[in-house]
N, C-alpha and C positions, 0 to 999 in steps of 0.2 A: 504494499500499500504506499502510496506516495505521501510525503510529508504534509502537504497542504490538505489532502483528503483526511489524513489522521487528525490534523488540527481542527478541521471542521467537525468531525465526529466528536472529538474531545469537548469542543465548545458546546455541542448539543447535549452531551451526556452530563456535563458539569455546569449546566446553565443555572443561574440563580433566579429565585423568585423575588417578589417585591420586598420581602423582609430580609433578604440577603442570604437565606438558606438555599440549599440545593433544591431545584424544582424537580418533582417526580413526574414522570410521564405516565406511570401506571399506578393504580391504587392497590392492585393485587396481582398475583402471578397466576395466569391461566395455564396450569400444567398441561392439560390436555392438548393445547394448541401451540405449545412451545416447540421450536425446531429440535429435532433429536440431537443435534450437535450442541445446543444450549443445555439440554438435559445431561449430555455426556460431560460438559464443562463442569457442571455442578457435581455430578457423580464422581468424577475424577478427584475433585477436592475432598468430597466426603470420604471416599475410600482411602485417600492418602492420609487424612487426619486419623481415621480409624486405625490404619496400619501403624502409623507413628506412635500413637497412643498404646496400641497393643504390644509393640516392641519393647515398651518400658517394663513389661513383665519379665524380660530377659536380661536387660542391661540398662543402666541409667547413667553411666558415666562416659560412655564412648560415643560421642556424637558422630564421628566419622564412620564408625561401624553401623550405628543406627541409620545414618543416611544411606550407606551402601546397601544394607538389607532392604530398607524401605524402597529405594529406587528399583531394586530387582523385583520386589513383590508387586509394585504398582506399574511396572513396565507393561507394554502392550503384550509381550510374550507371557508374562506372569498372569495378567488379567484374562488372556485367552484360555490359559490352563484353568484358571479359577472358574470361568464360566462353564467349561466342560464338566468340572466337578459338581457344580450346583444345578446344572440344567434339569436334571431329573426331578428336582424338588420345586421347580417353578410352576406357578399357575399358568393357565392359558393366557390370561391378561398380561402377566409378566413376560411370557415368551413373545407376545405381540409387541410389547414395548422394546424388548431386546431386538426383534427383527427390524423395527423402525430405525433404531440406532445403528444397527449393523449395516443397513442398506443406505444410510445417509451418505451423500457425496462428501468426501473429505480429501485432505492431502495424501500424497503418497508417503508411506512410512519410510523411515530411515533405518530402524534397528529391528524390524520385524517383517514377516511376510505380509502381503496384502490381506490374506485371510485372517491372520492373527490380529492385525491392526483393526480390521472391521469388527471382528469378534469382541475385541476389547472396547471398542466404541459402543457396541450394543450393551455390553456389561455395564459400562459407565452410565449410559442413558437410563438403564433400569435402576441403578442406585440413585441417580439424580432424581428420577421420578419419585422413588420412595422417600427421599429426603424432602423434596418440595411438597409432597402430600402429607408430610409429617407422620409417616408410617415408620417411626423410629425402631419399633421392636423388630419388624420384618427386615429393615435395613441392617440392623445389628446382627440378626440371625444369618442373613446372606453374607454379610461382610466377614463374620467369624468363620463360616464354612469355607469361604474363599480363602481367607487367611490360612486356615488349617491345611487346605489342599496345597497351596503354594509352599508353605513352610515345610510340609512333609516331603515334597518334591525336592526342595533345596537341601534338606537334611540328607536325603538319599544320595544326592549328587556329591555332597561333601564327604560321605563315607567311602566313595569310590576311589 
């Protein structure tokens, strides 16, 4: 995106109201009509925070190790494996949200196959939907199952 176009968008996003506060464009979030990549944007953040917090169960003093593990777990490859592990537990509605995210047009991946990248986008869209709908118990349940699946795979690889 060119600099001037970015400036124009920033001016729109951070426009001020009459009182000098930030002007809101929307009163509420219509989750059902959000673009799947927006859902994935939120889901990626939710899963990343879950993973970072969950890793504190194992170590609390090695930030570089925490960062390394969290990066591997939330990578497109890790999230694709996570989705494969939880797919059988999903409702039809959740599978449809995943499909919308998986099929969204996005950039070409750098560190994963196209299939892994699209699968991870679908996984993130599902988590983003659960987060925005305030379905925290289900979000936690799927995030934990995903975390366990990826962690087991990483542990098996480290023993080889």
